[in-house]
C-alpha positions, -999 to +999 in steps of 0.1 A: +029+238-066+033+236-104+003+226-124+023+197-137+024+182-102+013+145-102-024+137-098-033+113-070-067+096-071-074+088-035-103+064-028-123+071+004-125+034+015-152+019+037-178+047+042-186+036+078-149+038+087-124+066+092-115+068+054-138+097+046-124+119+075-088+110+067-096+122+031-109+155+045-078+159+068-056+155+037-072+187+023-062+206+055-027+214+068+004+209+047-006+195+013+013+166-002+035+173-032+007+165-057-028+174-068-052+152-049-087+142-060-110+122-037-129+093-053-161+089-033-195+102-024-195+141-020-226+139+003-208+115+026-178+138+027-199+168+034-218+151+062-186+139+078-170+173+075-201+189+092-201+163+119-164+169+128-165+206+123-139+205+094-141+234+071-134+218+037-149+229+005-158+202-020-151+208-057-171+182-077-155+172-110-166+147-136-146+114-133-114+119-152-118+157-154-085+175-150-076+183-113-067+219-106-037+230-085-040+226-048-060+252-029-059+250+010-091+237+024-106+227-010-110+190-019-116+181-055-139+150-059-146+125-086-181+115-075-192+079-068-226+075-052-232+055-021-258+027-025-273+036+009-267+064+034-239+055+057-234+061+094-200+061+112-192+027+127-221+008+111-212-015+083-238-020+055-234-047+029-254-025+005-223-002+001-198-030-008-204-023-045-197+014-039-163+007-023-153-015-053-166+011-078-143+037-062-114+014-069-125+008-104-127+046-111-092+052-097-077+022-116-092+034-148-080+070-143-044+057-137-045+034-167-060+061-190-034+087-179-059+109-160-041+102-127-005+095-121-010+073-090-038+060-068-039+060-030-064+039-010-080+045+023-089+013+042-117-010+032-135-037+052-129-072+036-156-089+057-185-067+045-174-071+009-174-109+013-207-108+031-222-088+002-215-118-021-181-109-036-168-144-031-130-147-032-123-111-024-089-110-006-082-073-004-069-043-023-037-061-034-053-090-051-082-069-066-056-046-082-037-076-095-067-089-113-080-056-125-046-048-141-043-082-156-009-092-141+000-126-129+019-116-097+021-086-074+040-080-042+027-063-011+053-042+006+051-018+036+076+009+042+083+033+070+083+070+062+121+072+063+122+048+034+109+076+011+143+093+014+168+065+023+181+062-013+188+100-016+225+111-013+232+126+021+202+111+038+207+114+076+173+103+089+163+072+109+166+037+096+144+028+067+124-004+069+107-020+040+090-054+044+076-073+014+055-105+016+058-138-002+021-145+007-006-120+016-041-126+030-041-163+035-051-185+065-019-196+082-026-233+075-024-225+037+008-205+037+034-234+033+016-248+003+014-214-013+052-210-013+068-226-043+102-221-060+083-206-090+063-181-070+092-171-047+114-164-077+087-142-094+082-123-062+119-117-057+123-105-093+094-080-089+108-068-055+143-064-070+131-046-101+107-022-083+133-012-056+153+000-086+124+015-105+104+032-078+129+037-049+161+045-068+181+017-051+208+009-076+218-026-064+192-039-040+202-061-011+173-082+001+171-102+033+148-133+031+131-148+061+128-186+066+093-200+069+098-221+100+111-213+135+149-210+134+146-212+096+139-249+100+167-257+123+185-277+096+154-296+086+143-306+122+116-279+123+105-281+086+121-286+053+108-257+032+140-238+037+161-267+024+138-278-004+123-245-017+137-213-003+175-218-002+177-233-038+157-204-052+180-179-035+211-196-048+198-196-084+191-159-082+225-152-066+242-167-096+223-142-117+236-112-097+210-108-070+223-098-036+202-120-012+207-129+025+190-159+039+169-178+045+173-163+080+154-169+112+127-142+114+131-138+152+167-125+148+166-110+113+147-079+125+176-066+146+200-038+138+230-061+130+211-081+104+192-051+089+223-030+084+227-023+047+195-042+038+171-024+014+141-047+020+131-078+039+110-105+023+088-122+049+070-154+041+036-145+055+016-115+066+021-117+104+057-127+102+069-093+090+042-067+094+040-066+132+076-057+133+072-029+108+041-015+124+058-015+158+087+004+143+065+030+124+027+025+128+010+056+115+042+067+097+042+039+071+025+031+038+016+000+019+028-003-017+017-028-044+047-037-065+045-054-099+016-033-113+016-011-144+004+018-122+015+033-089-006+023-059+000+031-022-022+028+009-024+034+046-009+009+071-040+004+091-077-007+089-111+010+090-111+017+127-149+016+130-147+024+167-130+058+159-152+068+129-170+101+132-154+109+166-126+132+155-099+108+168-085+095+135-049+103+126-042+110+089-004+105+093-003+072+074-024+086+045-001+116+043+029+093+041+011+072+014+003+103-006+038+116-004+052+082-014+028+079-043+038+113-056+075+105-053+071+072-071+050+088-098+077+115-104+105+089-104+086+068-129+079+098-151+116+108-151+127+073-159+103+072-188+116+104-204+153+098-197 
């Protein structure tokens, strides 16, 4: 791997979850096409490696210190200290600040040019809220605020979506699902969908499909909010009053948009043929389908940021932590995707 390979700052996530062991697994086996540096507590990583019998050498660096070329079985680390010792499967509110600090270190490294992308292992929203970080919604919203942007878009993609834009791609169907709203209680979703927010989200999705995925002319399928996309207004009027007028305005500007379509039939081969991404109106409208199609082989991407950020497609799995049962497949996909996005962004900037 060339020394100019992109640098990925990978946060270790909730210390009581599977994040630390996923990070260790990333240092073993086939390496991603990048130089990887863990952002977390070296003692935690060493303890988890010993517990699981993983032979991984830790190379401690100062935060922001250059990351060397990949060496099998060696994991560079930018250290962030736990607030309290952590045990697998046992949450501790004292370590909520540690989790947020790992994010801050990775964000700063990306913004200062010390890393080309960040990848995040799963965190536990509940323990961060219980620690007093009121209003915390998740990685996506935290990154939005930290980077000072007004709007971001959460999108998940199956592993085949890494290559679907490449000439001659003969793999399985790529599925990308973006969200109009993210981590909201269901009763708040309808009020959160406005013509203004929907247009901003579609513009970000359209632009970043071109920028990061190489899709020259994106075609986006848009879900309705209500069953049967409102059934002509009989099951809700959001499609008539908000979604359809927004799509029509953007079509007049050259966007290729299908919808609003009933979500229960949109996710079928006939409707997905030729579609580059689906925009779902809320979290559990689109993500169960994507995870059924590719759980463990998909990644989460935050669009609309000035930096590249990807993540795993799953949670902390506290019940699996420290037992040697965690599968690093999604983290590998997230790392590969981050590396590809970083290289594409770098090539576009120099062209």
